[in-house]
C-alpha positions in Angstrom: 16.7 -63.3 -148.6 14.9 -60.6 -150.5 16.1 -57.1 -149.9 13.9 -54.3 -148.7 12.6 -52.0 -151.4 11.6 -48.6 -150.1 9.6 -46.1 -152.2 10.0 -42.4 -151.3 9.4 -39.0 -152.9 12.1 -36.7 -154.1 11.2 -34.3 -151.3 11.6 -37.1 -148.7 14.9 -38.1 -150.2 16.2 -34.5 -150.1 15.0 -33.9 -146.6 16.8 -37.0 -145.2 19.4 -38.1 -147.6 21.7 -39.3 -144.8 18.8 -41.5 -143.6 18.4 -42.8 -147.2 22.1 -43.7 -147.4 21.9 -45.4 -144.0 19.1 -47.7 -145.3 21.1 -48.4 -148.5 24.2 -49.4 -146.4 21.9 -51.7 -144.4 21.0 -53.4 -147.7 17.8 -51.7 -148.8 17.1 -50.5 -152.3 15.5 -47.0 -152.4 13.3 -46.0 -155.3 12.9 -42.2 -155.5 9.7 -41.1 -157.1 8.0 -38.0 -158.5 4.3 -38.0 -158.9 4.3 -41.8 -158.1 6.7 -42.4 -161.1 10.2 -43.8 -160.3 13.0 -41.4 -161.3 16.0 -43.0 -159.5 17.1 -46.1 -157.7 19.8 -46.1 -155.0 21.3 -49.4 -154.0 24.6 -50.6 -152.5 27.5 -51.4 -154.8 28.4 -55.1 -154.6 26.6 -57.9 -153.0 24.5 -60.6 -154.8 22.9 -60.3 -158.1 19.4 -61.6 -157.5 18.8 -62.4 -161.2 21.4 -65.1 -161.5 22.8 -65.6 -158.0 26.4 -64.5 -158.8 28.5 -62.3 -156.6 29.0 -58.8 -157.8 32.2 -57.2 -156.6 31.5 -53.7 -157.7 29.2 -51.8 -160.0 32.0 -51.4 -162.5 32.3 -53.4 -165.7 35.6 -55.1 -166.6 36.4 -52.2 -169.0 35.7 -49.7 -166.3 37.9 -51.6 -163.8 40.8 -51.4 -166.3 40.2 -47.7 -166.8 40.4 -46.9 -163.1 43.2 -49.3 -162.4 46.5 -47.8 -161.3 49.0 -47.7 -164.2 52.5 -46.4 -164.4 53.4 -43.5 -166.8 55.3 -46.0 -168.9 52.3 -48.3 -169.2 50.0 -45.4 -170.1 52.4 -44.2 -172.7 52.8 -47.6 -174.2 49.0 -48.1 -174.3 48.5 -44.7 -176.0 51.4 -45.0 -178.4 53.1 -41.9 -176.9 56.9 -41.5 -177.2 59.1 -39.3 -175.1 60.2 -36.0 -176.6 63.7 -35.9 -178.0 63.9 -32.1 -178.1 62.0 -28.9 -177.3 60.8 -28.3 -180.9 57.8 -30.5 -180.3 56.6 -28.3 -177.5 55.6 -25.4 -179.7 52.7 -27.5 -181.0 53.3 -26.8 -184.6 53.2 -23.0 -184.3 53.1 -21.4 -187.8 56.6 -20.5 -189.0 55.5 -17.0 -190.1 54.0 -16.1 -186.7 55.9 -14.6 -183.8 54.8 -16.4 -180.6 56.2 -13.5 -178.4 53.9 -11.0 -180.2 51.0 -13.4 -179.8 51.6 -13.7 -176.1 52.0 -9.9 -175.6 48.8 -9.3 -177.6 46.9 -11.9 -175.5 48.0 -10.3 -172.2 47.1 -6.8 -173.5 43.6 -7.9 -174.5 43.0 -9.3 -171.0 43.6 -5.9 -169.3 
């Protein structure tokens, strides 16, 4: 079954976006145009890919699915090669030895007043 393709102007889409979304949820594809030229297409995520007949679970690629998948802190740290701190020295971020961080903070606060 072919899906409905609806062509509307940007103005029509802006005036009745809720209606546009209702039509998309019903399975239509909405082409938004400016001066009779398409500028955007809105369609539901998922469904059937008309080009090859395969089921499409979401609009995300496999890489995107992995990115948005829920991971534990341990899994993220392992994937990024991050190791836990063993002391507080690493928190200074490599502050130059000759610089006084307290003076820097005080100067920063004074400059904001």
